[in-house]
One Martini backbone bead per residue (centre of mass of N, CA, C, O) as a GRO file, in nm:
protein
  369
    1MET     BB    1  -1.732   4.251  -2.058
    2VAL     BB    2  -1.412   4.280  -2.065
    3GLY     BB    3  -1.188   4.403  -2.271
    4ASP     BB    4  -0.877   4.480  -2.449
    5ALA     BB    5  -1.011   4.759  -2.525
    6PRO     BB    6  -1.105   5.063  -2.532
    7ASN     BB    7  -1.432   5.225  -2.499
    8GLY     BB    8  -1.575   5.513  -2.612
    9GLU     BB    9  -1.874   5.478  -2.508
   10ARG     BB   10  -1.799   5.518  -2.200
   11LEU     BB   11  -1.800   5.826  -2.205
   12LEU     BB   12  -2.108   5.850  -2.224
   13THR     BB   13  -2.169   5.704  -1.966
   14LEU     BB   14  -2.016   5.899  -1.783
   15GLN     BB   15  -2.180   6.147  -1.855
   16HIS     BB   16  -2.452   6.033  -1.747
   17LEU     BB   17  -2.367   5.961  -1.457
   18ARG     BB   18  -2.277   6.283  -1.406
   19GLY     BB   19  -2.455   6.498  -1.562
   20LEU     BB   20  -2.308   6.584  -1.833
   21THR     BB   21  -2.169   6.744  -2.069
   22GLN     BB   22  -1.943   6.721  -2.312
   23GLY     BB   23  -1.794   6.983  -2.238
   24GLU     BB   24  -1.757   6.922  -1.934
   25LEU     BB   25  -1.597   6.662  -1.973
   26ALA     BB   26  -1.364   6.779  -2.137
   27THR     BB   27  -1.267   6.977  -1.923
   28ARG     BB   28  -1.206   6.764  -1.700
   29LEU     BB   29  -0.993   6.614  -1.917
   30GLY     BB   30  -0.832   6.821  -2.107
   31VAL     BB   31  -1.013   6.836  -2.374
   32SER     BB   32  -1.170   6.841  -2.657
   33GLY     BB   33  -1.481   6.803  -2.782
   34GLY     BB   34  -1.402   6.681  -3.055
   35PHE     BB   35  -1.218   6.456  -2.955
   36LEU     BB   36  -1.424   6.318  -2.771
   37SER     BB   37  -1.626   6.252  -2.994
   38HIS     BB   38  -1.441   6.064  -3.160
   39VAL     BB   39  -1.388   5.858  -2.938
   40ALA     BB   40  -1.686   5.782  -2.881
   41LYS     BB   41  -1.728   5.690  -3.197
   42GLY     BB   42  -1.438   5.555  -3.302
   43THR     BB   43  -1.257   5.762  -3.498
   44LYS     BB   44  -1.068   5.751  -3.245
   45ALA     BB   45  -0.842   5.678  -3.038
   46PHE     BB   46  -0.799   5.546  -2.706
   47PRO     BB   47  -0.599   5.667  -2.492
   48ALA     BB   48  -0.431   5.575  -2.211
   49SER     BB   49  -0.418   5.860  -2.082
   50LEU     BB   50  -0.730   5.898  -2.072
   51VAL     BB   51  -0.796   5.663  -1.894
   52GLN     BB   52  -0.631   5.758  -1.650
   53SER     BB   53  -0.759   6.041  -1.607
   54ALA     BB   54  -1.055   5.946  -1.581
   55SER     BB   55  -1.015   5.755  -1.345
   56SER     BB   56  -0.909   5.975  -1.148
   57GLU     BB   57  -1.132   6.199  -1.171
   58PHE     BB   58  -1.394   5.968  -1.128
   59ARG     BB   59  -1.348   5.707  -0.963
   60VAL     BB   60  -1.268   5.478  -1.172
   61PRO     BB   61  -1.194   5.209  -1.321
   62GLN     BB   62  -1.025   5.120  -1.598
   63SER     BB   63  -1.233   4.893  -1.673
   64PHE     BB   64  -1.470   5.076  -1.748
   65PHE     BB   65  -1.339   5.135  -2.052
   66TYR     BB   66  -1.365   4.802  -2.133
   67VAL     BB   67  -1.654   4.783  -2.166
   68ARG     BB   68  -1.905   4.574  -2.306
   69LEU     BB   69  -2.190   4.529  -2.459
   70ALA     BB   70  -2.452   4.340  -2.371
   71PRO     BB   71  -2.737   4.187  -2.468
   72GLU     BB   72  -2.886   4.254  -2.188
   73ASP     BB   73  -2.825   4.585  -2.249
   74VAL     BB   74  -3.046   4.570  -2.464
   75GLY     BB   75  -3.286   4.801  -2.438
   76PRO     BB   76  -3.542   4.911  -2.268
   77VAL     BB   77  -3.625   5.105  -1.993
   78THR     BB   78  -3.840   5.083  -1.741
   79PHE     BB   79  -4.076   5.314  -1.588
   80LYS     BB   80  -4.169   5.471  -1.282
   81LYS     BB   81  -4.306   5.785  -1.368
   82THR     BB   82  -4.325   6.119  -1.406
   83SER     BB   83  -4.392   6.417  -1.582
   84THR     BB   84  -4.114   6.554  -1.445
   85ALA     BB   85  -3.919   6.403  -1.596
   86LYS     BB   86  -3.587   6.415  -1.695
   87VAL     BB   87  -3.367   6.343  -1.937
   88ARG     BB   88  -3.104   6.347  -1.775
   89ASP     BB   89  -3.208   6.161  -1.548
   90GLU     BB   90  -3.278   5.923  -1.729
   91LYS     BB   91  -2.990   5.866  -1.829
   92ARG     BB   92  -2.877   5.811  -1.550
   93VAL     BB   93  -3.058   5.574  -1.472
   94VAL     BB   94  -2.980   5.391  -1.707
   95ALA     BB   95  -2.678   5.380  -1.641
   96LEU     BB   96  -2.708   5.269  -1.355
   97TYR     BB   97  -2.867   5.017  -1.426
   98THR     BB   98  -2.652   4.886  -1.612
   99GLU     BB   99  -2.439   4.857  -1.394
  100ALA     BB  100  -2.606   4.688  -1.190
  101SER     BB  101  -2.678   4.456  -1.381
  102ARG     BB  102  -2.392   4.359  -1.439
  103LEU     BB  103  -2.317   4.298  -1.150
  104PHE     BB  104  -2.537   4.091  -1.084
  105ARG     BB  105  -2.481   3.882  -1.300
  106HIS     BB  106  -2.193   3.817  -1.209
  107VAL     BB  107  -2.238   3.745  -0.899
  108SER     BB  108  -2.462   3.540  -0.929
  109ASP     BB  109  -2.297   3.341  -1.097
  110ARG     BB  110  -2.038   3.321  -0.915
  111SER     BB  111  -2.208   3.221  -0.655
  112GLY     BB  112  -2.443   3.006  -0.769
  113TYR     BB  113  -2.699   3.124  -0.829
  114HIS     BB  114  -2.995   3.113  -0.946
  115VAL     BB  115  -3.201   3.152  -1.180
  116SER     BB  116  -3.476   3.249  -1.297
  117LYS     BB  117  -3.836   3.162  -1.203
  118LEU     BB  118  -3.989   3.302  -1.414
  119PRO     BB  119  -4.249   3.353  -1.600
  120SER     BB  120  -4.392   3.369  -1.914
  121VAL     BB  121  -4.589   3.640  -2.035
  122GLU     BB  122  -4.875   3.691  -2.201
  123SER     BB  123  -5.106   3.920  -2.326
  124HIS     BB  124  -5.369   3.733  -2.245
  125GLU     BB  125  -5.301   3.734  -1.956
  126ASP     BB  126  -5.405   3.745  -1.636
  127PRO     BB  127  -5.282   3.916  -1.368
  128GLU     BB  128  -5.424   3.749  -1.153
  129ASP     BB  129  -5.302   3.473  -1.240
  130VAL     BB  130  -5.004   3.555  -1.222
  131ALA     BB  131  -5.002   3.613  -0.920
  132ALA     BB  132  -5.073   3.324  -0.833
  133THR     BB  133  -4.824   3.192  -0.965
  134VAL     BB  134  -4.604   3.344  -0.812
  135ARG     BB  135  -4.686   3.253  -0.533
  136SER     BB  136  -4.644   2.952  -0.587
  137ILE     BB  137  -4.341   2.960  -0.665
  138ALA     BB  138  -4.269   3.112  -0.380
  139GLY     BB  139  -4.452   2.979  -0.144
  140SER     BB  140  -4.713   3.151  -0.119
  141PRO     BB  141  -4.992   3.193   0.009
  142PRO     BB  142  -5.287   3.295  -0.146
  143ASP     BB  143  -5.403   3.474   0.139
  144ALA     BB  144  -5.138   3.596   0.233
  145PRO     BB  145  -4.923   3.799   0.338
  146ILE     BB  146  -4.651   3.983   0.220
  147THR     BB  147  -4.387   4.055   0.418
  148ASN     BB  148  -4.158   4.047   0.163
  149THR     BB  149  -4.108   4.150  -0.151
  150THR     BB  150  -3.805   4.144  -0.192
  151ARG     BB  151  -3.759   3.847  -0.106
  152LEU     BB  152  -3.938   3.714  -0.313
  153ILE     BB  153  -3.780   3.817  -0.561
  154GLU     BB  154  -3.500   3.703  -0.487
  155ARG     BB  155  -3.596   3.396  -0.474
  156LEU     BB  156  -3.653   3.416  -0.799
  157GLY     BB  157  -3.366   3.554  -0.915
  158VAL     BB  158  -3.397   3.863  -0.849
  159GLY     BB  159  -3.268   4.159  -0.844
  160VAL     BB  160  -3.215   4.422  -0.586
  161VAL     BB  161  -3.231   4.787  -0.586
  162HIS     BB  162  -3.196   5.043  -0.367
  163THR     BB  163  -3.114   5.338  -0.446
  164LEU     BB  164  -2.961   5.379  -0.728
  165ASP     BB  165  -2.937   5.685  -0.660
  166PRO     BB  166  -2.724   5.833  -0.438
  167ASP     BB  167  -2.839   6.137  -0.492
  168GLY     BB  168  -3.111   6.140  -0.585
  169HIS     BB  169  -3.473   6.244  -0.598
  170ALA     BB  170  -3.657   6.490  -0.475
  171ASP     BB  171  -3.923   6.436  -0.678
  172ASN     BB  172  -3.960   6.138  -0.764
  173ALA     BB  173  -3.967   6.097  -1.087
  174HIS     BB  174  -3.821   5.829  -1.023
  175ALA     BB  175  -3.863   5.488  -0.933
  176GLY     BB  176  -3.876   5.244  -1.135
  177ALA     BB  177  -3.664   4.968  -1.279
  178SER     BB  178  -3.636   4.790  -1.600
  179ARG     BB  179  -3.525   4.507  -1.834
  180PRO     BB  180  -3.682   4.350  -2.052
  181SER     BB  181  -3.595   3.997  -2.139
  182ARG     BB  182  -3.541   3.691  -2.307
  183ILE     BB  183  -3.212   3.658  -2.228
  184SER     BB  184  -3.253   3.712  -1.931
  185THR     BB  185  -3.162   3.521  -1.624
  186ARG     BB  186  -3.066   3.798  -1.442
  187PRO     BB  187  -3.255   4.010  -1.326
  188LEU     BB  188  -3.341   4.362  -1.257
  189ILE     BB  189  -3.455   4.565  -0.983
  190ALA     BB  190  -3.514   4.922  -0.940
  191LEU     BB  191  -3.473   5.197  -0.720
  192ALA     BB  192  -3.406   5.538  -0.761
  193CYS     BB  193  -3.552   5.589  -0.478
  194GLN     BB  194  -3.692   5.685  -0.202
  195LEU     BB  195  -3.963   5.508  -0.042
  196PRO     BB  196  -4.230   5.425   0.080
  197GLY     BB  197  -4.315   5.117   0.173
  198ALA     BB  198  -4.575   5.079  -0.001
  199GLU     BB  199  -4.452   5.190  -0.268
  200GLN     BB  200  -4.218   5.001  -0.286
  201ARG     BB  201  -4.378   4.734  -0.316
  202PHE     BB  202  -4.547   4.812  -0.566
  203THR     BB  203  -4.311   4.881  -0.759
  204LEU     BB  204  -4.177   4.604  -0.760
  205ALA     BB  205  -4.425   4.451  -0.869
  206HIS     BB  206  -4.458   4.612  -1.127
  207GLU     BB  207  -4.173   4.538  -1.247
  208LEU     BB  208  -4.208   4.233  -1.244
  209PHE     BB  209  -4.415   4.227  -1.471
  210HIS     BB  210  -4.240   4.342  -1.693
  211VAL     BB  211  -4.028   4.114  -1.691
  212MET     BB  212  -4.249   3.895  -1.783
  213ALA     BB  213  -4.448   4.064  -2.014
  214ASP     BB  214  -4.216   4.281  -2.168
  215ARG     BB  215  -3.982   4.129  -2.369
  216ASP     BB  216  -4.066   4.304  -2.660
  217LEU     BB  217  -3.962   4.577  -2.637
  218ASP     BB  218  -3.884   4.886  -2.843
  219ARG     BB  219  -3.983   5.077  -2.607
  220GLY     BB  220  -4.069   5.282  -2.386
  221LEU     BB  221  -4.281   5.366  -2.116
  222THR     BB  222  -4.465   5.691  -2.104
  223LEU     BB  223  -4.761   5.604  -2.023
  224ILE     BB  224  -4.978   5.559  -1.757
  225ARG     BB  225  -5.222   5.448  -1.967
  226ASP     BB  226  -5.090   5.217  -2.054
  227PRO     BB  227  -5.184   4.893  -2.070
  228ARG     BB  228  -4.913   4.783  -1.943
  229GLU     BB  229  -4.932   4.954  -1.687
  230LEU     BB  230  -5.209   4.854  -1.591
  231ARG     BB  231  -5.125   4.556  -1.566
  232ALA     BB  232  -4.904   4.604  -1.355
  233ASN     BB  233  -5.096   4.718  -1.142
  234ARG     BB  234  -5.281   4.474  -1.121
  235PHE     BB  235  -5.067   4.277  -1.027
  236ALA     BB  236  -4.973   4.421  -0.772
  237GLY     BB  237  -5.247   4.408  -0.632
  238ALA     BB  238  -5.280   4.093  -0.647
  239LEU     BB  239  -5.021   4.013  -0.494
  240LEU     BB  240  -5.085   4.190  -0.222
  241LEU     BB  241  -5.423   4.164  -0.286
  242PRO     BB  242  -5.613   3.927  -0.296
  243PRO     BB  243  -5.936   3.870  -0.386
  244GLY     BB  244  -6.037   3.706  -0.140
  245ILE     BB  245  -5.957   3.920   0.071
  246ALA     BB  246  -6.093   4.171  -0.045
  247LYS     BB  247  -6.389   4.053  -0.026
  248LYS     BB  248  -6.379   4.030   0.295
  249GLN     BB  249  -6.281   4.352   0.366
  250VAL     BB  250  -6.455   4.488   0.138
  251SER     BB  251  -6.691   4.759   0.114
  252GLU     BB  252  -6.909   5.011   0.045
  253THR     BB  253  -6.899   5.105   0.374
  254LEU     BB  254  -6.614   5.147   0.405
  255THR     BB  255  -6.405   5.336   0.557
  256LEU     BB  256  -6.123   5.505   0.533
  257HIS     BB  257  -6.008   5.395   0.812
  258GLY     BB  258  -6.056   5.094   0.735
  259TYR     BB  259  -5.811   5.080   0.530
  260LEU     BB  260  -5.576   5.080   0.740
  261LYS     BB  261  -5.590   4.783   0.825
  262ILE     BB  262  -5.510   4.670   0.550
  263LYS     BB  263  -5.244   4.813   0.527
  264ALA     BB  264  -5.106   4.688   0.778
  265GLU     BB  265  -5.130   4.384   0.668
  266PHE     BB  266  -5.050   4.427   0.329
  267GLY     BB  267  -4.877   4.689   0.229
  268LEU     BB  268  -5.077   4.912   0.126
  269SER     BB  269  -5.209   5.173   0.014
  270VAL     BB  270  -5.501   5.329   0.024
  271GLY     BB  271  -5.510   5.411  -0.272
  272ALA     BB  272  -5.459   5.116  -0.379
  273ILE     BB  273  -5.706   4.985  -0.244
  274ILE     BB  274  -5.923   5.145  -0.382
  275HIS     BB  275  -5.843   5.061  -0.666
  276ARG     BB  276  -5.875   4.759  -0.620
  277ALA     BB  277  -6.177   4.759  -0.539
  278HIS     BB  278  -6.272   4.879  -0.809
  279ASP     BB  279  -6.158   4.662  -1.001
  280LEU     BB  280  -6.341   4.429  -0.844
  281GLY     BB  281  -6.632   4.559  -0.770
  282LEU     BB  282  -6.664   4.646  -0.451
  283ILE     BB  283  -6.696   4.938  -0.562
  284SER     BB  284  -6.817   5.215  -0.670
  285ASP     BB  285  -6.768   5.493  -0.842
  286HIS     BB  286  -6.876   5.683  -0.625
  287ARG     BB  287  -6.717   5.569  -0.383
  288ALA     BB  288  -6.435   5.612  -0.495
  289LYS     BB  289  -6.457   5.917  -0.525
  290MET     BB  290  -6.514   5.981  -0.225
  291LEU     BB  291  -6.253   5.855  -0.112
  292TYR     BB  292  -6.053   6.033  -0.268
  293ILE     BB  293  -6.148   6.297  -0.147
  294GLN     BB  294  -6.087   6.225   0.147
  295TRP     BB  295  -5.789   6.155   0.108
  296SER     BB  296  -5.709   6.440   0.009
  297SER     BB  297  -5.838   6.618   0.241
  298ALA     BB  298  -5.650   6.474   0.467
  299GLY     BB  299  -5.347   6.481   0.323
  300TRP     BB  300  -5.244   6.196   0.208
  301ARG     BB  301  -5.133   6.272  -0.072
  302ARG     BB  302  -4.919   6.499   0.018
  303ASN     BB  303  -4.825   6.396   0.336
  304GLY     BB  304  -4.928   6.125   0.389
  305GLU     BB  305  -4.995   5.837   0.548
  306PRO     BB  306  -5.096   5.655   0.777
  307VAL     BB  307  -4.946   5.386   0.864
  308PRO     BB  308  -4.658   5.281   0.829
  309VAL     BB  309  -4.452   5.101   0.617
  310PRO     BB  310  -4.199   4.913   0.620
  311GLN     BB  311  -3.896   4.904   0.507
  312GLU     BB  312  -3.696   4.747   0.282
  313ARG     BB  313  -3.418   4.505   0.226
  314PRO     BB  314  -3.167   4.399   0.056
  315LEU     BB  315  -2.948   4.087   0.012
  316LEU     BB  316  -2.837   3.942  -0.245
  317LEU     BB  317  -2.601   4.116  -0.346
  318ASP     BB  318  -2.430   4.097  -0.092
  319GLN     BB  319  -2.412   3.785  -0.078
  320ALA     BB  320  -2.290   3.740  -0.359
  321LEU     BB  321  -2.034   3.904  -0.313
  322GLN     BB  322  -1.931   3.737  -0.074
  323ARG     BB  323  -1.923   3.466  -0.223
  324ALA     BB  324  -1.726   3.567  -0.458
  325TYR     BB  325  -1.505   3.769  -0.260
  326GLY     BB  326  -1.587   3.832   0.011
  327ARG     BB  327  -1.600   4.090   0.237
  328SER     BB  328  -1.378   4.243   0.050
  329TYR     BB  329  -1.533   4.336  -0.258
  330ALA     BB  330  -1.536   4.608  -0.412
  331ALA     BB  331  -1.260   4.615  -0.566
  332LYS     BB  332  -1.284   4.341  -0.710
  333ALA     BB  333  -1.555   4.389  -0.856
  334SER     BB  334  -1.469   4.645  -1.001
  335HIS     BB  335  -1.246   4.523  -1.176
  336ASP     BB  336  -1.431   4.297  -1.320
  337THR     BB  337  -1.687   4.510  -1.410
  338GLY     BB  338  -1.640   4.846  -1.396
  339VAL     BB  339  -1.759   4.919  -1.132
  340SER     BB  340  -1.775   5.132  -0.901
  341ALA     BB  341  -1.710   5.119  -0.567
  342ASP     BB  342  -1.906   5.340  -0.478
  343LEU     BB  343  -2.159   5.213  -0.595
  344ILE     BB  344  -2.153   4.944  -0.458
  345SER     BB  345  -2.168   5.060  -0.169
  346SER     BB  346  -2.442   5.216  -0.212
  347TRP     BB  347  -2.617   4.942  -0.277
  348ILE     BB  348  -2.546   4.837   0.002
  349GLU     BB  349  -2.739   4.655   0.245
  350LYS     BB  350  -2.687   4.530   0.523
  351SER     BB  351  -2.796   4.277   0.718
  352SER     BB  352  -2.766   4.446   0.989
  353GLU     BB  353  -3.006   4.651   0.895
  354VAL     BB  354  -3.179   4.421   0.946
  355GLN     BB  355  -3.375   4.248   1.102
  356ALA     BB  356  -3.366   4.011   1.306
  357GLY     BB  357  -3.407   3.678   1.157
  358VAL     BB  358  -3.335   3.693   0.868
  359ALA     BB  359  -3.296   3.506   0.616
  360GLU     BB  360  -3.115   3.393   0.387
  361VAL     BB  361  -3.118   3.388   0.050
  362ILE     BB  362  -2.867   3.217   0.043
  363ASN     BB  363  -2.863   2.866  -0.009
  364LEU     BB  364  -2.817   2.544  -0.085
  365SER     BB  365  -3.101   2.516  -0.233
  366ASP     BB  366  -3.037   2.770  -0.434
  367ARG     BB  367  -2.818   2.628  -0.565
  368ARG     BB  368  -2.672   2.511  -0.815
  369ASN     BB  369  -2.564   2.201  -0.955
   0.00000   0.00000   0.00000
């Protein structure tokens, strides 16, 4: 993970993390753009003085510049994003995700937590069946609400980071991110920004499907109507609202406000429940269209829906860090992984911030033999 010599490519990572142009980065470091370009490409040596000045200027550990790209960090990052997403922001999210992923792999392994328990999903498999399988592996009853999607994912050995970008995205152009890979045994799912509770849960489930089903991607998914995106949406709906329950609670005549009861119990947005009901053939095309019109006319699309779903908080990364390094872990983990201590602190949401009584993610039965 951290090599013996500085790696010029890390200057490009730093540029993306800070949202700078190469010229802006060179100015901050007091060198010419041409020299910086040569160092980044490896055609000129990376002087120790530049490592020191960059570390000081940008508050990153010197080990940041010694990081080597791991096989798990090669490959496209999938996004749940809008058409307004900007290239610069996308590069920043990818860089942040790669830093968080490296951190999670390291501390998950060092803490002794188990590797992922996720099944490998082939293209012909029905997302409905995959959702039932995941529930079974996680020990969740087939027709019961999933009270905490984040905790279910973490107990499967998958790391979760909420608010990956500490500066946030005001327009929520990027929501979820993952990097599906056949060689990664400790995957990470991240939310790039703060989301309402129902959207948060759906996005996590959506990315979970990508991690299982899209391990051979050669490029990112950029179209919301891509069949792989639609399959991920179908899985998320099936995981959070199983077909047996949907068939009992949804009918052609159920009113828009009737959907709020289902939202409160199962933690999906009304918009997602309407889509789910239509997917399952529980409501007609005409009824779905009328419900969407009512949903939009009520202002729920633009201003948010009634009956807020509580936001969830990750625990696994924090607990793994404490297991690996003790309570004062940020500086130690930063030195070992090259991830800035500021980022580590920003990604951690302490267990004390979660409602009392939530069990630890890591326990003796979860640890590897």
